[in-house]
N, C-alpha and C positions, 0 to 999 in steps of 0.2 A: 391500356392495361390498368391504369389507376382505378377505372370503373369496376373492373373485375375484383380488385383487391377490396374495395369497399363492399361489394356484394358478398364476397367471401366472408368478411367480418360479420355482416348481417346474417348470413346463413349459419355461421358458427354460433352467433348469439341465440339462435333458435334451440341450440342444444344445451344451453345453460340450465342448470337445475332450477334456479329461481324463476325461469320462464315457463316451466312446465305446469300444466293444470294438475297433473297427477300427483305431484309432490305435496302440495298443501293438503290434498285429500288423504294421502298416505300418512302424513305426519299427524293430521287430526285424528285419524282412525287409531293410530298407535297411542296417542295421548288419551283418547277416550277409554281405550282398553286399560291403559295404565291407571287411570283414575278409578275404574271399576274394581281393580284388584284388591285394595284394602277393604272395600265394602263386601266383596264376595268371599274373601278369605275366611271370615268366621263361619260362613255357610259351607265351606269346603268345596267351593265351585270355582271353575275357571269362567272367563267371560263366555266362551263358546258353549260350555255346559249350561250356563245361565240362560242364554238366548234360546237354546234348544228346549230347556224346561219351560220357558215362557210360552213357546208354541204348544207344547204338550198340555200345559195348564189351560191354555186358551181353547184348544180343540177337544180335550178330553181323551180322545184316541185319534191317532194319525198314523198313516203308513210311513215307513221309513223313507220311501220314495218321495212322498209329499213333504215330509219334514226336510229332507235334503234340498228339495226344490225351493221351499219357503226360505231356508237359511242360506241358499246359494252354496251348499256344501256337497262335495261328491261323496260316494259311499266309502271311499278310502279314508276320509276324514271322519265321517259320521259314525261308522261302525265301531271304531275303537272308543270314541266318546261315549256312545250309548252303552257299550260293554262295561265301561267303568261305572257309569251311573247305575246300571243293572246290578253290578257286583256290590255296590253300596246299598242296594235295596231301595233306590229312589224311583226307578222306573221298571216296568216289565216289558218284555218283547214277546209277542205271540204271533204265530203264523195264522193266517186266515183259514178257516175251515173250507170256504168256498174256493179260494185260490191260494195254493201253497206258496206262490211267488210273493205274495203280499205279507209283510210283517208289520203288525200294529204295535205302536209304542203308547204306553199309558203310564200315568203317574201312579205309584203305589200310595198307601196310606202315609208312609214315611215321606214320599215325594210331596204329598199334599201338605204335610206339616212344614216342610221346607218352604213351600209357597207362602205360608203365613209368616215365616221368619224373613222372607225376601221382600215383604211389602214395603219396608222402609228404604229399599235400594233406589227406586226411581226418584223419590224426593231428595235423597242424599246426593244423587248424581246431579239433579237439577241445581242444587246449591253449589256444586262444584263449578257450574257454568253460570252462576249468578241469576238463576231463575227463582221466582217466588214459588211457594207451594202450589198456588193456583196455576201458574204456567207449567210447572212440572206435571201436575195432575191432568191438565187438559191441553193436548198438543195443538189445539186450535187457537190458543191464546198466547200473546206475547211472542218472544223469539222462539219458543219451542216449536211453533209451526214450521219454522225454517229448517229444523233438524230433519224433517222428512224429505230427504233429497229425491227419493224415488216415487213420490206420491202423485206424479203427473204434472207437477209444476216445473219440473226440469232440474237438472244438475246444478244450475246457477244458485238455487236456494241452498244446496248443501255447501257450496263454496262460501256463500255469504255467512252461514252460521259458523263455518270453520274460522273465518276471519273475526267474527264477533266474539267467539269464544276464546280467541287467542291461542288456539291449538298449536299453530306453527311457532309462534313466539315462545310458548311454554316449552315445546320440545327443543327448540334451539337453545333456550336458556339452560336446559339440563345437560346439553352436550358438552 
């Protein structure tokens, strides 16, 4: 019977929060978004609006479907976000003439002006994580390359940058 008790303790240990791979990633994600907030506030953007705009700026025009796919957002999250940006004159949404099911998203002139204002954000974020301007500008240099957890090198890289950046410690210190 003692053997079962020891095994039960081991099984219970598997459910400790500190033993979960998901928690450091979750904590790091929250910390990164928290650090973006003061940089995006002067632009009047949330983190999710910012990443959506980055894709729109990069693509020029993109369907809502493809934008949602790129950002891993469903239409229930993406539609209100885009509606707010459209209401502020930052983006426009237009139905395709060839296929009415497709809605294209484009940056307006005001949205392109916002892009110019946002140019300082990546370097400022790099500084938050101890990166040089060179590392922040080029994701193939220094620790910045590890931030790309989904680039084919595996999730381990994302976990490593979370530890290097101190995301979990910084979040725990705030609690």
